PLY file of the C-alpha trace (Angstrom):
ply
format ascii 1.0
element vertex 364
property float x
property float y
property float z
element edge 363
property int vertex1
property int vertex2
end_header
93.92 123.88 87.06
97.63 123.00 88.31
96.06 121.80 91.56
93.32 119.54 89.70
96.31 118.64 87.34
99.15 117.68 90.19
96.01 115.97 92.16
95.42 113.61 89.14
99.41 112.83 88.71
99.14 111.64 92.63
96.10 109.90 92.26
97.58 107.78 89.32
100.74 107.31 90.82
99.51 105.89 93.84
97.51 103.88 91.85
100.51 102.66 89.86
101.95 101.52 93.13
98.98 99.88 94.38
99.56 96.08 93.74
96.00 96.10 91.29
97.92 98.15 88.66
100.38 95.31 87.22
97.64 92.83 87.10
95.39 94.95 85.57
97.71 96.11 82.85
98.36 92.41 81.97
94.98 91.42 81.53
93.65 94.61 79.89
96.90 93.87 77.23
95.74 90.04 76.76
91.99 91.24 76.18
93.13 94.07 73.98
94.92 91.63 71.50
91.77 89.51 71.58
89.89 92.29 70.68
91.83 92.54 67.77
92.96 89.28 66.38
89.22 87.54 67.39
86.79 90.51 66.85
84.11 87.98 68.20
85.97 87.48 71.28
83.65 89.82 73.37
80.41 88.94 72.05
78.04 87.94 74.57
74.75 85.62 73.72
71.78 84.16 75.88
70.83 80.48 75.23
67.65 79.10 77.54
68.21 82.04 79.71
72.09 81.45 80.28
74.71 83.99 79.30
77.22 82.71 77.53
80.54 83.94 75.46
84.24 83.46 75.72
84.02 86.55 78.60
81.81 83.90 80.59
83.95 81.03 79.89
87.02 82.74 80.96
84.96 83.24 84.58
83.32 80.24 85.08
86.16 78.07 83.76
88.70 79.96 85.99
86.48 79.90 89.49
88.45 77.01 90.65
91.89 78.50 89.92
90.59 81.64 91.75
89.75 80.05 94.49
92.77 77.94 95.26
94.79 81.61 94.11
92.59 83.37 97.14
94.01 80.56 99.77
97.33 80.61 98.11
97.98 84.24 98.90
97.44 83.90 102.37
99.67 80.48 102.62
102.54 82.66 100.56
102.01 86.02 102.67
103.11 83.81 105.73
106.43 83.02 103.91
105.29 79.38 102.96
103.75 77.82 100.05
101.32 75.04 99.41
102.44 72.24 96.68
99.84 70.17 97.86
96.49 72.35 96.39
96.26 70.20 92.93
96.21 66.75 95.39
93.67 68.26 97.76
91.14 69.20 94.72
91.69 65.08 93.88
91.11 64.11 97.21
88.34 66.15 97.87
86.61 65.35 94.49
86.92 61.86 95.13
85.53 61.61 98.52
82.40 63.45 96.70
82.18 60.87 94.40
82.17 57.93 96.30
79.85 59.53 98.88
77.57 59.31 95.81
77.69 56.08 94.54
75.35 53.49 95.87
78.01 50.96 96.73
81.63 50.66 97.59
84.28 48.40 97.43
84.09 46.25 94.04
80.55 47.42 93.31
82.36 51.00 92.72
82.34 50.56 89.04
79.30 48.61 88.12
77.54 50.68 85.51
73.92 49.77 86.80
74.33 51.35 90.17
75.94 54.03 88.46
73.65 55.08 85.65
70.24 55.33 88.37
70.81 59.20 88.83
70.79 58.42 92.69
73.04 58.99 95.74
73.74 56.94 98.65
74.13 60.47 100.38
72.16 63.35 100.72
74.11 66.41 99.01
74.29 68.43 102.09
76.23 65.36 103.71
78.10 65.12 100.12
79.35 68.79 100.23
80.28 68.56 103.80
82.61 65.95 103.52
83.59 67.10 100.42
84.77 70.57 102.64
86.13 68.25 105.40
88.17 66.31 103.46
90.30 69.54 102.48
90.02 70.95 105.55
91.61 68.08 107.06
94.78 68.21 104.59
95.21 71.65 105.28
95.55 71.08 109.18
97.89 68.58 108.40
100.16 70.84 106.00
99.64 73.30 108.83
100.80 70.93 111.52
103.59 69.88 109.95
104.52 73.12 109.29
103.60 75.39 112.20
104.41 72.71 114.91
106.68 70.30 113.37
108.92 73.12 111.88
109.15 71.51 108.46
110.00 73.34 105.49
106.83 74.58 103.92
108.09 73.16 100.47
108.93 70.19 102.13
105.84 69.22 104.30
103.55 70.24 101.40
105.61 68.18 98.82
104.35 64.69 101.03
100.88 65.91 100.62
101.67 66.23 97.05
102.95 63.10 96.37
101.29 60.90 98.24
97.68 62.64 98.11
96.90 61.60 94.69
97.59 57.92 96.05
95.20 58.51 98.90
92.54 59.91 96.21
93.23 56.92 94.17
92.65 54.53 97.15
89.27 56.69 97.81
88.10 55.57 94.31
89.16 52.56 94.26
91.59 53.18 91.45
88.79 54.00 89.05
87.80 56.95 87.22
84.47 58.10 88.98
81.54 58.89 86.65
79.11 61.27 88.42
75.46 60.57 86.86
73.79 62.37 90.05
72.56 65.64 88.48
71.82 67.84 91.96
75.72 67.41 91.82
75.93 68.89 88.53
74.56 72.68 89.64
78.19 73.74 91.37
80.01 73.28 88.24
77.14 73.49 85.56
74.20 75.48 87.15
73.39 78.91 86.48
71.35 81.51 88.75
69.96 84.41 87.16
71.99 83.72 84.01
75.20 83.79 85.76
76.90 80.10 86.58
77.08 79.12 89.99
80.54 78.97 90.45
80.77 82.69 89.87
78.32 83.10 93.45
80.55 80.68 94.82
83.98 82.53 94.37
82.44 85.92 94.88
81.43 84.63 98.02
84.35 83.09 99.24
86.47 86.21 97.96
83.39 88.50 100.17
84.31 86.74 103.40
88.10 86.52 103.07
88.34 90.04 102.13
86.44 91.19 105.31
88.67 88.99 107.60
92.11 90.14 106.64
90.85 94.09 106.23
88.10 94.18 108.75
89.62 91.99 111.41
93.27 92.03 112.60
93.92 88.61 111.00
95.48 90.16 107.78
97.53 92.38 109.94
98.73 88.99 111.72
99.76 87.22 108.49
101.45 90.06 107.00
103.36 90.60 110.28
104.41 86.58 110.23
105.57 87.00 106.89
107.36 89.88 107.32
109.49 88.57 110.57
107.74 85.60 112.28
110.22 86.24 115.66
109.16 89.63 115.72
105.57 88.81 115.48
105.79 86.24 118.38
107.56 88.82 120.61
104.48 90.66 119.73
102.19 88.92 121.17
101.22 87.07 117.82
100.99 83.15 117.70
102.89 82.39 114.73
101.79 78.46 114.76
98.46 79.60 115.02
98.55 81.97 112.06
100.55 79.52 110.12
98.11 76.88 110.71
94.78 78.62 109.75
97.08 79.83 106.36
97.70 76.44 105.17
93.78 75.00 106.41
91.94 78.07 104.69
94.33 77.52 101.52
93.24 73.07 101.53
89.43 74.84 102.64
89.68 76.67 99.00
90.97 74.06 97.33
88.06 71.60 98.36
85.61 74.11 97.01
87.91 73.90 93.64
87.59 70.19 93.78
83.71 70.03 94.22
83.12 72.74 91.29
85.71 70.64 89.10
84.52 67.61 89.61
81.02 68.81 89.14
81.99 70.29 85.96
83.56 67.34 84.41
80.97 65.20 85.52
83.56 62.63 87.25
86.64 62.40 89.96
89.72 61.66 88.40
92.54 60.92 90.71
95.38 61.35 88.55
94.34 64.37 86.37
91.90 66.50 88.53
93.43 69.53 89.67
96.95 68.57 87.78
99.04 71.53 87.85
96.80 73.80 89.82
99.64 74.50 92.49
101.82 76.13 89.77
98.82 78.36 88.26
98.07 79.30 91.76
101.36 79.87 92.55
101.89 82.48 89.32
98.56 83.94 89.67
99.79 85.14 93.48
102.95 86.23 91.86
101.15 88.34 89.24
99.02 89.69 91.69
102.15 91.43 93.29
102.26 89.59 96.57
106.08 88.76 97.20
107.25 84.81 98.02
109.55 86.32 100.51
105.41 86.87 102.51
104.76 90.12 103.85
102.09 92.90 102.30
99.01 90.99 100.04
95.84 91.16 98.09
93.97 88.97 97.74
91.61 91.40 94.88
95.05 91.51 92.71
95.54 87.49 93.28
91.75 87.42 92.24
92.77 89.32 88.77
96.11 87.50 88.20
94.27 83.89 88.07
91.81 85.54 85.28
95.16 86.62 83.49
96.41 82.85 83.56
92.71 81.66 82.73
92.44 84.41 79.91
95.69 83.85 78.37
95.18 79.87 78.13
92.04 80.78 76.37
94.01 83.44 73.95
96.50 80.52 73.28
93.93 78.34 72.41
92.15 80.92 70.16
95.68 81.61 68.45
96.32 77.88 67.95
98.83 76.78 70.58
98.86 73.18 71.18
97.77 72.41 74.56
101.21 70.40 74.93
103.12 73.92 74.18
101.13 75.97 76.91
103.51 75.65 79.36
106.23 77.27 77.19
103.87 79.90 76.27
103.16 80.65 80.38
107.46 80.60 80.71
107.17 83.43 78.46
104.27 85.38 80.54
106.50 84.23 83.60
109.61 86.17 82.42
107.32 89.13 81.11
105.91 89.35 85.04
109.17 89.03 86.56
110.65 92.15 84.26
107.60 94.17 84.97
108.18 93.65 88.57
111.80 94.30 88.50
113.08 96.90 90.15
114.62 98.33 86.84
111.03 98.60 85.54
110.21 100.77 88.62
112.91 103.12 88.17
112.25 103.72 84.38
108.02 104.46 85.29
109.24 106.51 87.95
111.69 108.91 85.78
109.10 109.24 82.48
106.44 110.10 85.19
109.43 112.84 86.58
109.81 113.92 83.14
106.32 114.47 82.70
105.54 116.27 85.35
108.87 118.38 84.66
107.64 119.54 81.16
104.09 120.41 83.07
105.73 122.50 85.43
107.64 124.21 82.61
104.62 124.70 79.96
102.78 126.67 83.07
105.56 129.00 83.86
0 1
1 2
2 3
3 4
4 5
5 6
6 7
7 8
8 9
9 10
10 11
11 12
12 13
13 14
14 15
15 16
16 17
17 18
18 19
19 20
20 21
21 22
22 23
23 24
24 25
25 26
26 27
27 28
28 29
29 30
30 31
31 32
32 33
33 34
34 35
35 36
36 37
37 38
38 39
39 40
40 41
41 42
42 43
43 44
44 45
45 46
46 47
47 48
48 49
49 50
50 51
51 52
52 53
53 54
54 55
55 56
56 57
57 58
58 59
59 60
60 61
61 62
62 63
63 64
64 65
65 66
66 67
67 68
68 69
69 70
70 71
71 72
72 73
73 74
74 75
75 76
76 77
77 78
78 79
79 80
80 81
81 82
82 83
83 84
84 85
85 86
86 87
87 88
88 89
89 90
90 91
91 92
92 93
93 94
94 95
95 96
96 97
97 98
98 99
99 100
100 101
101 102
102 103
103 104
104 105
105 106
106 107
107 108
108 109
109 110
110 111
111 112
112 113
113 114
114 115
115 116
116 117
117 118
118 119
119 120
120 121
121 122
122 123
123 124
124 125
125 126
126 127
127 128
128 129
129 130
130 131
131 132
132 133
133 134
134 135
135 136
136 137
137 138
138 139
139 140
140 141
141 142
142 143
143 144
144 145
145 146
146 147
147 148
148 149
149 150
150 151
151 152
152 153
153 154
154 155
155 156
156 157
157 158
158 159
159 160
160 161
161 162
162 163
163 164
164 165
165 166
166 167
167 168
168 169
169 170
170 171
171 172
172 173
173 174
174 175
175 176
176 177
177 178
178 179
179 180
180 181
181 182
182 183
183 184
184 185
185 186
186 187
187 188
188 189
189 190
190 191
191 192
192 193
193 194
194 195
195 196
196 197
197 198
198 199
199 200
200 201
201 202
202 203
203 204
204 205
205 206
206 207
207 208
208 209
209 210
210 211
211 212
212 213
213 214
214 215
215 216
216 217
217 218
218 219
219 220
220 221
221 222
222 223
223 224
224 225
225 226
226 227
227 228
228 229
229 230
230 231
231 232
232 233
233 234
234 235
235 236
236 237
237 238
238 239
239 240
240 241
241 242
242 243
243 244
244 245
245 246
246 247
247 248
248 249
249 250
250 251
251 252
252 253
253 254
254 255
255 256
256 257
257 258
258 259
259 260
260 261
261 262
262 263
263 264
264 265
265 266
266 267
267 268
268 269
269 270
270 271
271 272
272 273
273 274
274 275
275 276
276 277
277 278
278 279
279 280
280 281
281 282
282 283
283 284
284 285
285 286
286 287
287 288
288 289
289 290
290 291
291 292
292 293
293 294
294 295
295 296
296 297
297 298
298 299
299 300
300 301
301 302
302 303
303 304
304 305
305 306
306 307
307 308
308 309
309 310
310 311
311 312
312 313
313 314
314 315
315 316
316 317
317 318
318 319
319 320
320 321
321 322
322 323
323 324
324 325
325 326
326 327
327 328
328 329
329 330
330 331
331 332
332 333
333 334
334 335
335 336
336 337
337 338
338 339
339 340
340 341
341 342
342 343
343 344
344 345
345 346
346 347
347 348
348 349
349 350
350 351
351 352
352 353
353 354
354 355
355 356
356 357
357 358
358 359
359 360
360 361
361 362
362 363
């Protein structure tokens, strides 16, 4: 019995020290509050063969943020940051909307053309162009950081500022409404009752996890994040790893732009993806990845993104107005910082040691 008890304590301590512990604790606390404050929060139903409910909304509406958080994790793990993901979302969505529209130039806003439910470009090419636009943005950021030796915050700030202007140029300064129904499947479609966006997130996450945990890519990323010079002298190409990280981050943002524009049936260069860079960084921080780079967990970042999305829905449920949401998120950030502080870890270790000491006394 004593050995089993010690084994359970050891497993709990190992789990507590993992990057998944605190994100899961935060998610459970928020969900528990929702269950108490709004008993119907966990209700699920089926309408026209589709699952619906708050939990489905959390995952479906959180899909774009989860994707951006996955990409942002790779960048932060290399001791970098990408402030341009919101602009990349706008650029990729604008590219898709323009290719759907069967006219260009001044005819871009013609209602007669827009309402015909036809597309100038086949859907596979639209998706390809959408992803290519985001990937090129990532290559630009990665080139500035890895080859230009520009600080990541400054390098990505360039595209953050200019990216929405570029999206405006693509859409001719208009909010592009999308009437092409096959395009709606990415943000509004369902497969076996589950939103298509969930399948997209799962596919990207699985591919990313396999690449970073079943190949040497993950080790290279962590090595560059911990000490780029040591990684270089160990034979790791710091430049290529950073280029890969920023490219992958923008690729994920491009997929998020595809889902968001499909969900809202439009491409708004000014508002689509707004503040996503802040939420993505917060998701990664909640997931336990240090801003200084190094060890990271993609799954923990996904849970962090779910925490952000669940927290947002909870605030709306409580009645917090949209213009006060950022203040509520600031409180969440403060709590996260306190939980990850050294003092909190010491307190938990002390409580665990006291519990173990009491068990030994009782066994004696």
